[in-house]
C-alpha positions as CSV (number, residue, x, y, z in Angstrom):
1,M,0.1,-0.1,0.1
2,T,2.8,2.2,0.9
3,G,4.6,2.0,-2.2
4,P,1.6,2.6,-4.8
5,M,0.6,5.7,-2.7
6,T,4.0,7.1,-2.6
7,S,4.4,6.8,-6.3
8,R,1.0,8.4,-7.0
9,S,1.7,11.4,-4.7
10,A,5.3,11.6,-6.6
11,V,3.2,11.7,-9.9
12,Q,0.6,14.5,-8.7
13,H,3.4,16.4,-7.2
14,A,5.5,16.5,-10.4
15,A,2.1,17.4,-12.5
16,T,1.8,20.1,-10.2
17,M,5.2,21.3,-10.7
18,I,5.2,21.3,-14.4
19,Q,1.9,23.5,-14.7
20,P,3.0,27.0,-16.1
21,A,5.4,28.7,-13.9
22,A,3.4,31.8,-14.2
23,S,0.9,30.8,-11.6
24,A,3.6,31.4,-9.1
25,G,4.8,34.6,-10.7
26,G,7.2,33.0,-13.1
27,L,8.0,33.5,-17.0
28,I,7.0,32.0,-20.2
29,R,7.0,32.4,-23.7
30,G,4.1,32.5,-26.3
31,T,3.1,33.9,-29.7
32,V,0.4,36.8,-30.3
33,K,-2.3,35.4,-32.4
34,T,-5.0,38.6,-32.1
35,L,-4.9,42.1,-31.3
36,M,-8.4,42.8,-28.9
37,T,-7.2,46.4,-28.4
38,V,-4.4,48.5,-28.7
39,T,-2.6,47.3,-25.3
40,E,-4.5,43.7,-25.1
41,A,-3.7,40.6,-26.9
42,G,-4.5,37.3,-27.3
43,V,-1.5,35.0,-26.9
44,E,-0.8,31.1,-27.2
45,T,1.6,30.0,-24.6
46,D,4.4,27.2,-25.9
47,A,2.2,24.9,-23.7
48,G,-0.6,25.4,-26.1
49,E,-2.8,27.6,-23.5
50,S,-4.6,30.5,-24.8
51,V,-4.4,33.6,-22.4
52,H,-5.5,37.1,-22.6
53,A,-2.5,39.4,-21.9
54,R,-1.9,43.1,-21.2
55,Q,1.1,44.9,-22.2
56,A,3.0,45.9,-19.3
57,A,4.0,49.8,-19.0
58,S,7.6,48.5,-19.2
59,C,7.2,47.3,-22.6
60,L,7.6,49.8,-24.9
61,L,7.4,48.3,-28.0
62,A,3.5,47.5,-28.8
63,P,2.8,43.8,-29.5
64,A,2.0,42.7,-33.0
65,I,0.1,39.5,-34.3
66,G,3.0,36.8,-34.9
67,D,5.3,38.2,-32.1
68,R,7.2,36.1,-29.7
69,V,6.7,37.5,-26.5
70,L,7.8,36.8,-22.9
71,L,4.8,36.6,-20.5
72,C,4.3,36.9,-16.6
73,M,1.2,35.5,-15.0
74,I,0.9,36.7,-11.2
75,G,-2.2,37.4,-9.0
76,G,-4.7,36.4,-11.8
77,E,-3.2,38.7,-14.4
78,T,-1.0,38.1,-17.5
79,Y,1.3,40.8,-18.8
80,I,3.4,40.9,-21.8
81,L,6.7,41.9,-20.5
82,A,9.0,41.8,-23.6
83,V,8.6,41.5,-27.4
84,L,11.4,38.8,-28.1
85,E,10.9,38.4,-31.8
86,R,9.1,39.8,-34.6
87,E,9.0,39.4,-38.3
88,S,10.4,42.1,-40.4
89,Q,7.4,43.2,-42.3
90,H,5.8,44.6,-39.2
91,A,6.3,48.1,-38.1
92,A,7.6,49.1,-34.8
93,E,5.5,51.1,-32.7
94,I,6.8,52.5,-29.3
95,S,4.2,53.7,-26.7
96,V,3.6,53.5,-23.0
97,P,0.4,51.7,-22.2
98,G,-2.0,54.3,-20.0
99,A,0.5,57.0,-20.3
100,R,-1.1,60.4,-21.3
101,K,2.2,62.2,-21.4
102,V,5.5,61.1,-22.8
103,T,8.7,62.6,-22.2
104,I,12.1,62.0,-23.7
105,S,15.1,63.6,-22.3
106,A,18.7,63.6,-22.7
107,G,21.6,65.4,-20.5
108,E,23.8,66.5,-23.8
109,K,22.3,65.4,-27.1
110,L,19.4,63.5,-28.7
111,E,19.4,62.1,-32.3
112,L,16.7,60.9,-34.6
113,N,18.2,59.6,-37.8
114,A,15.9,58.0,-40.6
115,P,15.6,58.2,-44.6
116,S,12.0,59.1,-44.2
117,M,10.2,60.8,-41.1
118,S,6.7,61.8,-40.5
119,L,5.5,63.7,-37.6
120,A,1.5,64.0,-36.8
121,A,0.2,66.5,-34.0
122,R,-2.8,68.6,-33.3
123,Q,-0.5,71.0,-31.8
124,L,2.9,71.5,-32.0
125,T,5.3,73.6,-30.0
126,L,9.1,73.8,-30.6
127,L,11.3,75.6,-28.2
128,A,15.0,76.3,-29.0
129,R,17.5,78.9,-28.5
130,N,19.1,78.1,-31.5
131,M,17.6,76.5,-34.6
132,A,19.0,75.5,-38.1
133,Q,17.0,73.8,-41.0
134,T,19.1,72.4,-43.8
135,G,17.7,70.4,-46.8
136,Q,17.2,70.8,-50.5
137,F,13.4,71.4,-50.6
138,L,10.8,72.6,-48.2
139,T,7.2,72.9,-48.7
140,S,4.8,74.2,-46.4
141,N,0.7,74.4,-46.5
142,F,-0.6,76.3,-44.0
143,K,-4.4,78.3,-43.8
144,T,-2.8,80.9,-41.6
145,I,0.8,82.1,-40.4
146,V,1.5,84.4,-37.9
147,E,5.2,85.3,-37.3
148,T,6.8,87.6,-34.5
149,V,10.5,88.2,-34.7
150,V,12.9,90.8,-33.7
151,D,15.2,90.8,-36.8
152,K,14.8,88.6,-39.9
153,T,17.1,88.3,-42.5
154,I,16.6,86.5,-45.7
155,G,19.4,85.5,-48.2
156,A,18.3,84.1,-51.3
157,R,19.7,83.6,-55.3
158,S,15.9,84.2,-56.3
159,L,13.0,84.9,-54.4
160,T,9.3,84.9,-55.7
161,T,5.9,85.8,-54.1
162,K,2.7,85.2,-55.5
163,A,-0.5,86.4,-53.6
164,E,-3.9,87.7,-54.5
165,I,-3.8,90.4,-52.0
166,R,-0.5,91.7,-50.4
167,T,-0.4,94.4,-47.6
168,A,2.8,95.8,-46.0
169,I,2.6,98.0,-43.0
170,I,5.8,99.8,-42.3
171,T,5.6,101.9,-39.2
172,E,8.9,103.6,-39.6
173,V,11.4,103.4,-42.6
174,E,11.5,101.0,-45.5
175,M,14.5,100.7,-47.6
176,L,15.1,99.1,-50.8
177,N,18.5,98.8,-52.7
178,A,18.3,97.0,-56.1
179,G,20.6,97.0,-59.1
180,T,17.5,97.3,-61.4
181,L,13.9,97.9,-60.3
182,V,11.4,96.8,-62.8
183,Q,7.8,97.6,-62.0
184,N,4.9,96.3,-64.1
185,I,1.1,97.4,-63.1
186,D,-1.8,95.9,-65.2
187,T,-4.0,98.7,-64.5
188,V,-3.6,101.9,-62.0
189,A,-0.4,102.8,-60.0
190,T,-1.0,105.1,-57.0
191,Q,1.4,106.8,-54.7
192,N,0.2,109.0,-52.1
193,S,2.8,110.9,-49.9
194,E,3.1,114.3,-48.1
195,I,6.6,114.7,-49.8
196,A,7.9,112.7,-53.0
197,L,11.4,113.3,-54.1
198,V,12.6,111.4,-57.3
199,T,16.6,111.9,-58.0
200,A,18.4,110.5,-61.0
201,Q,21.9,111.3,-62.0
202,R,21.1,111.3,-65.7
203,D,17.7,111.0,-67.0
204,V,14.3,111.2,-65.7
205,R,11.7,109.8,-68.2
206,L,7.8,110.0,-68.5
207,D,6.5,108.8,-71.3
208,A,2.4,108.4,-71.8
209,E,-0.2,109.7,-73.9
210,R,-1.3,112.2,-71.3
211,V,1.1,113.7,-68.6
212,S,-0.4,115.9,-65.9
213,V,1.6,117.9,-63.4
214,G,0.1,120.0,-60.8
């Protein structure tokens, strides 16, 4: 009687030991089969069990279908602690589950390098003591642009402005230095001033069907 009972107890004890170690807070591996929400997934463990797992806050790489993940089951909850392997065709999404604000900081320098980069935001604020932009092409499409600067300098080989209506308000002095000034007005050119001076070193010419002075 003692032998069979001892053997049966040993078998039961062994069966208990080979149950997922996660029940005691251990780690197991699995494969993501379905995505229920952004942070919740259905995972099949290596033992063939199907479990519902949540992305842990420390797992910054959001899981995707087909990922090999590391799971932790503790207190009746299952967490995805890390993504171990991922197929190359899946894009990597970095996120913090449940976080409404994320801050990335560096003591000296932070670099983002990629052949192509996209940034989408409802509101974007850039604060910098010095800012430099370098590139071959720049295209901006905005409904309204407001600029407030103390001093602004533009250096360009050629500059073209096209607008239906253009208004410039200069409260003090406007200066124009040009090698040659050409103005083509389709209909009417009007200039109103308290004092107007026209000075030329050689010639002043007025050419029209009718010229009125005074």
